[in-house]
N, C-alpha and C positions, 0 to 999 in steps of 0.2 A: 600913462595909462595904456593898457593893451588895445590893440585894434582888431576888429572882427569883420569878416566879410559875410554878407547875407547870402544864404544858399537858396537853391530852387525849392527846398521844403518849407520855406518861410511863408506865412500867411500875409494878411494886409498890414499887420502891425508887428514889429520886432522890437522887443525890449522897450515898449512904450512909444516907439517912433513909427511913423509911416514908412512902409516898405517901399523904397524908390527903385528897386530892381536888384536882380542877382548880381553879386560882385560889389555892390555898394559897401564902402568901408565905413564902419561906425567905431568911434572911440568911446569905450564903456568901461566901467569899473568891473572887476571880476564878479562882484555881487550882482550887477545889473545884467550881466551876460549869462550867468550860471544856468538859468532855466532854459534860455534859448539854446544854449550849447547842448543841454541834455536832449532837447527836441530835435536837434540837427538843423535848426534855423540859422545858426551862426557858425562860422569856422574861424578859429584863431589864425590871424595872419602873420604875426611876427613872433615867432618862437624860435630862438636860436638853435635849439636842439632839433626842431622839426626841419629847419632849413638845412642843417647838416645831413640829416637823413635823406632829404630830397636830393641833395647833391650826390649822394651815394646811390641814389635809385631806390632806396628803401621806402616802404609805406609807413605812414603814421597810423596810430590806432584808429580803428573804424574802416580800415581799407582804403583810405583816400590819401592821395599825395598831398604834401604840404603846398600851400600857396605862397610862392616867393616871387617877388618882382625880378624880372630880368633887367639888364642894363637898359636905361632909357624909358622904362615904364613904371607907372605907379602901382601900388598894391591893388587898387581897383581893377586895372587892366589885367594883372596877373590872376586875380580871382575870377574874372569873367572868362579868361582863357581856360582856366581850370575846369569850368563847367562844360566847355565844348560847344560845338556848333549846334544850334537849334535848342539847346538846353537853356532853362531859366526863363522861358516865356510865361511860366506859371499858369498856362491855360488849362492844364489838367488838374490843377489843385482845387481843394475845397475852399474857395474864397468866400462863399456865402452870397455871391452877387448873381447867381444864376448863370454865370459864364462857364466856359469849359470847352473841351475839345469835342 
């Protein structure tokens, strides 16, 4: 089954599961992930073509680089690194809990 990383656009729940943080990797069917991919809440982690484009320095559709693990790190670490420093704390999002920046 394909693996997907949670992005900073995700809300409290992603594909029926509690959001445990940016970069968390979920294993879902294509059907389970389809809506969240359209929303930008998930990013596909393991696409051979995307990995090849990333190695060549090209961007994948949507203007974002592919998330590929480097030697010695798992896909979750790679996804968190792709978000960058300070990103993914989800404080500015509309979580419905009254929080925010």
